[in-house]
C-alpha distance (Angstrom), angle and dihedral (degrees) to the residues before:
residue distance angle dihedral
M1 . . .
A2 3.80 . .
T3 3.78 117.3 .
P4 3.81 112.7 -117.0
L5 3.79 115.9 -108.0
E6 3.79 117.3 -126.4
R7 3.79 144.1 172.9
T8 3.80 136.4 -172.4
F9 3.81 124.1 -155.3
R10 3.79 141.4 144.3
V11 3.79 120.3 -99.8
M12 3.81 136.1 146.5
G13 3.80 90.9 20.6
C14 3.80 94.7 -59.6
Q15 3.78 146.2 67.8
A16 3.80 116.4 -76.9
W17 3.79 126.8 -162.8
V18 3.79 125.1 -170.2
Q19 3.80 124.3 -171.0
V20 3.81 122.7 -174.7
H21 3.81 125.9 -166.0
G22 3.78 121.0 -165.4
G23 3.78 93.0 6.0
T24 3.79 142.7 102.3
A25 3.79 133.1 -93.5
S26 3.80 90.6 -112.0
M27 3.82 88.7 65.5
L28 3.79 88.9 70.0
D29 3.81 89.0 57.2
V30 3.80 89.5 49.0
A31 3.81 92.0 50.0
E32 3.80 94.6 48.7
A33 3.80 92.1 46.0
R34 3.81 91.1 49.5
L35 3.80 93.5 51.1
R36 3.79 91.5 47.9
E37 3.81 90.2 48.8
L38 3.80 90.5 54.2
E39 3.80 90.6 47.3
Q40 3.80 89.0 54.1
L41 3.79 89.3 53.9
W42 3.79 99.5 41.9
S43 3.81 111.2 30.5
R44 3.80 117.3 109.8
F45 3.82 87.0 -157.2
L46 3.82 92.1 67.8
D47 3.79 116.5 80.3
D48 3.81 95.0 -145.7
S49 3.80 100.6 41.2
D50 3.79 119.8 122.0
I51 3.81 90.1 -113.6
T52 3.81 94.4 51.1
R53 3.80 92.1 47.3
A54 3.80 92.9 47.8
N55 3.80 91.2 48.8
R56 3.79 91.6 48.5
T57 3.81 90.8 53.8
A58 3.81 97.6 40.9
G59 3.79 110.3 171.8
I60 3.81 92.6 27.1
A61 3.81 124.8 91.4
T62 3.82 108.0 -110.6
E63 3.79 123.6 -163.1
V64 3.80 110.7 -121.7
D65 3.80 140.0 166.6
A66 3.80 120.8 -78.3
D67 3.82 89.8 -116.6
T68 3.80 89.2 57.9
L69 3.79 92.4 51.8
A70 3.80 88.9 48.9
V71 3.80 95.9 52.3
V72 3.82 93.8 43.7
G73 3.79 89.6 48.3
R74 3.80 89.7 51.6
A75 3.81 89.6 49.7
V76 3.80 91.0 52.9
D77 3.80 88.9 51.2
G78 3.80 88.6 50.2
W79 3.78 90.6 53.2
R80 3.80 89.5 55.2
Q81 3.81 93.8 44.0
T82 3.81 92.6 53.4
N83 3.81 98.0 40.5
G84 3.78 90.9 -112.9
R85 3.82 97.9 -49.1
F86 3.81 89.0 116.5
D87 3.79 108.9 56.8
I88 3.82 130.7 162.3
T89 3.83 93.4 -167.4
T90 3.82 94.4 76.2
L91 3.82 93.4 94.0
P92 3.85 94.6 110.7
A93 3.82 88.9 55.9
L94 3.81 91.3 45.3
V95 3.80 91.5 53.0
A96 3.82 90.4 45.6
A97 3.81 88.7 53.3
G98 3.81 89.5 56.2
Y99 3.81 107.1 -98.5
T100 3.79 96.0 132.5
H101 3.83 105.4 129.6
S102 3.79 134.6 61.4
T103 3.80 113.4 -104.5
T104 3.80 89.1 -144.8
T105 3.81 104.4 46.4
G106 3.80 103.4 12.3
H107 3.80 87.0 -126.3
A108 3.79 114.4 151.2
A109 3.77 115.8 -123.7
A110 3.77 118.1 -121.1
P111 3.81 104.0 -98.9
P112 3.81 112.6 -113.0
V113 3.78 110.2 -105.9
A114 3.82 110.8 -105.3
S115 3.79 90.5 -29.9
T116 3.78 115.1 164.3
R117 3.83 104.7 132.7
I118 3.79 122.1 96.4
G119 3.78 130.9 178.5
T120 3.82 94.0 47.7
T121 3.80 99.0 124.7
A122 3.81 92.0 121.1
L123 3.82 88.6 62.1
I124 3.81 97.2 54.3
G125 3.81 110.2 120.8
I126 3.81 119.4 -139.5
D127 3.80 118.7 -179.8
H128 3.80 111.8 179.8
Q129 3.79 93.4 179.6
R130 3.81 92.3 58.0
S131 3.83 94.7 29.6
T132 3.80 91.3 -126.8
L133 3.79 135.8 142.1
T134 3.79 122.9 -159.9
V135 3.79 119.3 -162.9
P136 3.82 111.6 -155.8
V137 3.81 116.0 -100.5
G138 3.79 111.3 -90.2
S139 3.81 91.9 15.3
A140 3.80 137.5 99.0
I141 3.79 132.6 -164.3
D142 3.80 133.9 -140.2
L143 3.79 119.5 -173.9
G144 3.78 94.5 -157.3
G145 3.80 112.0 159.6
I146 3.78 98.2 3.7
G147 3.79 88.2 60.3
K148 3.82 89.7 58.5
G149 3.78 93.0 43.8
M150 3.77 96.4 49.0
A151 3.81 91.5 42.7
A152 3.80 88.5 56.2
D153 3.82 90.5 49.8
I154 3.81 94.3 47.8
T155 3.80 93.6 46.9
A156 3.80 93.9 47.1
E157 3.81 90.6 50.1
D158 3.80 90.6 50.2
L159 3.81 91.5 52.7
V160 3.80 94.8 48.6
E161 3.82 90.5 47.5
A162 3.82 87.3 52.0
G163 3.81 89.9 57.9
A164 3.81 107.5 -89.9
T165 3.82 112.5 145.0
G166 3.79 94.4 -151.9
V167 3.80 134.2 13.9
V168 3.80 139.5 -175.5
V169 3.80 117.9 -170.1
N170 3.80 112.9 -178.4
V171 3.80 116.5 -177.1
G172 3.80 108.7 178.5
A173 3.84 94.8 -36.7
D174 3.81 93.3 -41.7
I175 3.80 100.0 117.5
A176 3.80 129.7 -169.3
L177 3.82 116.3 -164.5
M178 3.81 119.9 -168.0
G179 3.76 133.4 165.9
T180 3.80 118.5 -2.1
P181 3.80 133.5 -64.2
S182 3.81 115.4 -106.7
N183 3.80 93.6 -125.2
D184 3.81 103.2 40.5
S185 3.79 143.7 30.6
S186 3.81 94.8 -117.2
W187 3.79 142.1 14.9
V188 3.81 122.3 -92.0
V189 3.81 114.6 -145.9
G190 3.80 126.5 -175.0
I191 3.82 119.8 -150.1
D192 3.80 113.2 -144.8
D193 3.79 119.4 -122.5
P194 3.83 108.3 -128.6
H195 3.81 89.9 -157.0
H196 3.81 93.1 52.8
P197 3.81 109.6 33.3
G198 3.77 112.5 -150.1
Q199 3.80 93.1 28.1
H200 3.78 129.7 94.3
A201 3.78 121.3 -118.8
L202 3.80 90.2 -167.4
V203 3.81 140.4 0.7
L204 3.81 119.7 -144.6
R205 3.79 136.8 -170.1
M206 3.80 118.3 -142.7
Q207 3.77 136.9 175.6
Q208 3.82 108.0 -156.3
G209 3.78 130.9 -27.0
G210 3.76 140.4 68.8
I211 3.77 136.3 -58.2
A212 3.79 125.0 -170.2
T213 3.77 134.7 -178.1
S214 3.79 122.7 -158.3
G215 3.78 122.8 -174.5
T216 3.77 150.0 147.6
T217 3.81 100.7 -123.5
I218 3.83 100.5 86.9
R219 3.81 112.3 41.5
R220 3.80 101.4 47.0
W221 3.82 132.6 138.8
L222 3.80 142.3 152.6
D223 3.79 115.3 -90.6
A224 3.80 125.8 -139.4
G225 3.80 89.5 -81.3
G226 3.78 93.3 52.7
R227 3.79 92.9 -107.2
S228 3.79 124.0 136.0
A229 3.81 111.9 -101.0
H230 3.80 136.6 176.9
H231 3.80 139.4 -169.5
L232 3.82 100.8 -100.3
I233 3.79 105.8 95.6
D234 3.79 118.5 -162.7
P235 3.83 103.3 -138.2
T236 3.81 91.4 -153.3
I237 3.83 93.0 63.5
G238 3.81 103.2 20.2
R239 3.81 92.7 -127.0
P240 3.82 137.2 91.7
S241 3.81 109.4 -65.7
S242 3.79 115.4 -97.7
T243 3.79 104.0 -160.3
S244 3.79 123.5 130.2
L245 3.81 93.4 -109.9
L246 3.81 119.6 109.2
T247 3.81 97.8 -177.6
A248 3.78 139.5 5.7
T249 3.81 122.9 -162.6
V250 3.81 119.9 -168.0
L251 3.81 132.0 -174.0
A252 3.80 119.7 -151.2
A253 3.79 143.1 152.7
D254 3.82 89.3 -90.2
T255 3.78 135.0 19.1
A256 3.80 96.3 -118.5
T257 3.80 90.6 59.3
A258 3.79 91.0 45.9
E259 3.81 89.6 52.6
V260 3.81 93.6 48.1
F261 3.77 92.5 54.9
A262 3.81 95.6 38.9
T263 3.80 89.4 56.3
A264 3.81 92.2 44.6
A265 3.81 90.4 50.1
M266 3.81 89.4 57.3
M267 3.82 89.1 64.0
L268 3.82 91.2 62.0
E269 3.77 141.0 63.5
P270 3.82 113.7 -103.4
A271 3.81 99.3 -97.1
D272 3.80 92.6 47.9
A273 3.81 91.8 45.6
V274 3.80 91.8 51.9
A275 3.82 90.2 47.8
M276 3.82 91.4 51.4
L277 3.81 91.8 51.0
E278 3.78 92.5 46.1
Q279 3.79 90.5 51.5
A280 3.81 90.1 50.7
G281 3.80 91.0 49.8
L282 3.81 93.3 -117.8
A283 3.80 131.3 135.0
G284 3.79 117.1 -125.7
F285 3.80 144.1 175.8
L286 3.81 120.2 -159.5
V287 3.81 132.0 -172.7
S288 3.81 122.4 -157.6
D289 3.78 128.7 -149.8
N290 3.82 89.2 -108.3
G291 3.80 91.1 58.0
A292 3.80 96.3 -103.6
H293 3.80 118.4 144.2
H294 3.79 122.4 -142.0
R295 3.79 125.7 -171.7
T296 3.76 139.9 176.0
A297 3.80 117.4 -115.7
S298 3.81 89.7 -116.6
L299 3.81 91.6 61.1
E300 3.82 90.6 76.8
A301 3.81 89.5 74.4
F302 3.81 88.3 67.0
V303 3.83 99.4 44.6
P304 3.82 112.2 97.3
């Protein structure tokens, strides 16, 4: 039985891990190159990315790559699916809260031009025929987690189309699973325990699909007032969310969807988050700041 091929590297401000079953070593090069290409298109910390250019010209249609239109379109769908709890137009509030520099390079993002409006996702203009993106006037977008999730999906699809029989693409805990592992009938995924770093709070078995974890334990800092802040902005208040949840893990048919709902869950208290996931037909596992675990009924199908 051939040993799976794998590689670890940093991209999109986090650690990425790619594992390929039934493939060739060159596929790892392809995967890393693809993820870096998407980072070049989508990072707000790069001056020439599609997102930076579209933010800089808010109100004007800006020509962008097809992948950028696809991920922004998916984000708009996510906004609708979560009744506005997932929102990529909270960048002005994120910058105001103090998230201004890349956690990977320390590079400061170009400040959005006169951007003060949030909650304008419904006004984002996407024109596939002209390949243009229009950010609403006075607004700015940041893909954040959905960029990682969709990048994992795209890269995994590319590898399977290239002939791999099984693929794992993990971009900062946004994990795309496709095909089957060479040594098992399903994938085994451990969910980190935010109260005990390095340990698993739960182990799951999955066939194919996506799994994403959103939380407030990694990207934290002190704001200008000396208060603790994090990167998950609640679009209803324009500030970092203040629920009792530390992490939310969601399983879905694709990683982008899992990320949308994991982020949305972090805007809610545990009971409401579980109810939202149940209504959407998704499995989820949530951990509160007091150590309590919360899970949807459908999660049991994935617990060995």
